[in-house]
C-alpha positions in Angstrom: 24.0 23.6 -31.5 21.3 26.2 -30.9 20.0 26.6 -27.4 17.9 29.7 -28.1 14.7 30.7 -29.8 15.5 32.8 -32.9 14.1 35.5 -35.8 13.2 37.1 -39.5 12.8 40.0 -42.2 13.4 39.9 -46.0 15.7 38.1 -48.3 18.9 39.7 -49.2 20.0 37.0 -51.6 18.3 35.0 -54.3 15.3 33.2 -52.7 14.2 30.5 -55.1 11.4 28.7 -53.3 8.7 31.1 -54.3 9.9 32.0 -57.8 8.1 30.9 -60.9 11.2 29.1 -62.2 14.8 28.7 -61.4 17.9 29.0 -63.5 19.2 25.6 -64.7 22.6 26.5 -63.3 23.5 28.3 -60.1 25.6 31.5 -60.5 29.1 30.5 -59.4 29.1 32.9 -56.5 25.9 31.5 -54.9 25.8 28.6 -52.5 23.0 26.2 -53.1 21.2 24.9 -50.1 19.1 21.7 -50.2 16.2 22.2 -47.9 14.1 19.3 -46.5 10.8 20.0 -44.8 10.5 16.8 -42.8 8.3 18.5 -40.2 5.7 19.6 -42.7 6.2 23.2 -41.7 3.3 25.4 -43.2 4.5 26.9 -46.5 4.0 30.5 -45.3 6.2 29.9 -42.3 8.8 28.1 -44.4 8.8 30.8 -47.0 9.3 33.5 -44.4 12.0 31.6 -42.6 14.1 30.9 -45.7 13.8 34.5 -46.8 15.1 35.6 -43.4 17.9 33.1 -43.3 19.0 34.1 -46.8 19.0 37.8 -45.7 21.1 37.1 -42.7 23.6 35.1 -44.7 23.7 37.7 -47.4 24.7 40.3 -44.8 27.7 38.1 -44.0 28.6 38.0 -47.7 27.1 34.6 -48.4 24.8 34.7 -51.3 22.5 31.6 -51.4 20.0 29.9 -53.6 17.5 27.6 -51.9 16.0 24.3 -53.3 13.2 22.6 -51.4 13.7 18.9 -52.2 11.4 15.8 -51.6 11.4 14.7 -47.9 12.0 11.1 -49.0 15.4 11.9 -50.5 18.1 9.7 -49.0 20.5 12.6 -48.1 17.8 14.1 -45.8 17.9 11.1 -43.5 21.7 10.5 -43.4 23.3 11.9 -40.2 27.1 11.7 -40.2 28.5 12.4 -36.7 32.1 11.7 -37.9 34.3 14.2 -36.1 37.2 16.2 -37.7 39.7 14.1 -35.8 38.2 10.9 -37.2 38.1 12.0 -40.9 41.3 14.1 -41.1 43.0 11.2 -42.9 40.0 10.7 -45.2 38.7 12.6 -48.1 36.9 15.7 -46.8 33.4 16.7 -47.7 33.6 18.7 -51.0 30.0 19.0 -51.8 29.2 22.3 -53.5 26.0 22.7 -51.5 24.7 22.4 -48.0 21.9 20.2 -46.7 19.4 21.7 -44.2 16.6 19.6 -42.7 13.7 20.8 -40.6 12.4 18.0 -38.4 10.7 17.2 -35.1 12.7 16.3 -32.0 9.7 14.7 -30.1 9.6 14.3 -26.3 12.8 12.3 -26.2 14.8 13.8 -29.0 18.6 14.4 -29.1 20.3 17.4 -27.5 17.6 18.4 -24.9 16.8 22.1 -24.9 18.5 22.7 -28.2 16.6 24.1 -31.2 18.9 22.2 -33.6 22.4 21.0 -34.3 25.1 21.3 -36.9 27.5 18.8 -38.4 30.3 20.9 -39.9 32.4 17.7 -40.5 29.7 15.6 -42.1 30.9 13.9 -45.3 27.4 12.8 -46.3 23.8 13.7 -45.6 22.6 16.5 -43.3 24.8 19.5 -42.4 22.2 21.2 -40.2 19.1 20.1 -38.5 16.4 22.4 -37.0 13.7 21.0 -34.6 10.5 22.8 -35.6 8.5 21.6 -32.6 11.1 23.1 -30.2 11.1 26.3 -32.2 7.3 26.5 -31.8 7.5 25.8 -28.1 10.3 28.2 -27.2 9.5 31.1 -29.5 8.5 34.0 -27.1 5.0 35.2 -28.3 4.6 38.9 -28.9 8.4 39.4 -29.2 9.4 37.5 -32.2 7.4 35.8 -35.0 7.6 32.1 -35.7 9.0 32.5 -39.2 11.7 34.9 -37.8 12.6 32.4 -35.1 12.9 29.5 -37.5 14.9 31.7 -40.0 17.4 32.7 -37.4 17.7 29.1 -36.2 18.5 28.0 -39.8 21.1 30.8 -40.2 22.6 30.0 -36.9 23.2 26.3 -37.8 24.4 27.1 -41.3 26.8 29.5 -39.6 28.2 26.6 -37.6 28.7 24.7 -40.8 30.4 27.5 -42.6 32.5 28.4 -39.6 33.6 24.8 -39.3 32.9 24.9 -35.6 30.2 24.2 -33.0 31.5 26.9 -30.7 29.3 29.9 -29.8 30.1 33.6 -29.5 29.4 36.1 -26.8 27.1 38.3 -29.0 25.3 38.3 -32.3 23.5 35.5 -34.1 26.0 32.9 -32.9 25.2 33.6 -29.3 24.1 30.5 -27.4 21.6 31.8 -24.9 19.3 34.7 -25.8 17.4 37.1 -23.6 14.5 39.4 -24.3 16.8 42.1 -25.8 18.3 39.5 -28.2 14.8 38.5 -29.4 13.8 42.1 -29.9 17.0 42.7 -31.9 16.3 39.6 -34.0 12.8 40.7 -34.8 14.2 44.1 -35.9 16.7 42.3 -38.1 19.9 43.3 -36.3 21.2 40.0 -34.9 23.9 39.2 -37.4 27.3 37.5 -37.9 30.4 39.5 -36.9 32.8 40.8 -39.6 35.3 38.2 -38.6 32.8 35.4 -38.7 31.7 36.6 -42.2 35.3 36.4 -43.5 35.7 32.8 -42.3 32.3 31.8 -43.7 33.1 33.4 -47.1 36.5 31.6 -47.3 34.9 28.2 -46.5 32.0 28.8 -48.8 34.4 29.8 -51.6 36.3 26.5 -51.2 33.0 24.6 -51.6 32.1 26.6 -54.7 35.5 26.1 -56.2 35.1 22.3 -56.0 32.1 22.0 -58.1 32.5 20.7 -61.6 28.9 21.4 -62.6 26.8 24.2 -61.1 23.4 22.6 -61.5 20.7 23.1 -59.0 17.4 21.4 -59.6 14.2 23.4 -60.0 12.7 24.0 -56.6 9.3 23.0 -55.5 7.1 26.1 -55.6 5.7 27.3 -52.2 2.6 28.8 -53.9 
């Protein structure tokens, strides 16, 4: 769960949302992310945020390919709060992609004060949710840009999923509570995953990639 306002720069991995076309198959080393813009985030903000999230993940050794999908898709609205202890005797989630939704929390939304939440153990639907209205409200003006804040929020929640944990760290992008210095570092592009976190994320991402029989990723909706 993110309890901070977050940041952005340029994409270090394949960023498909603004390309003229996408490959019919995803390279086997790239993790496909289904992105749902339920909050109708302006395209320039969304584009910048996904580029930054991709850059941060690439620095941790996770190459990604992003697909913006229709907001009406069923998986964008499924929220599976099943815990690890509850599904340990059931078939685990072996989807070869992650589902990220950007929505609105509203005045009485879940997890007050949090910019989003992650569901590392979800077997269906959303893996990570970001609350765009809270990102807008909590982003410190003049310190960090809105696309940067949203991009770091996305990377933070995806980090929880790939780490398989909702725990936070004392420093870096997985830190729970940020101060002015953290926001400045984020804007400068230096809030990252640790080497140890990157290793765990790479291992868990590899397991997902190894499970896929077909490596198809639908053509993304263009942002331009």
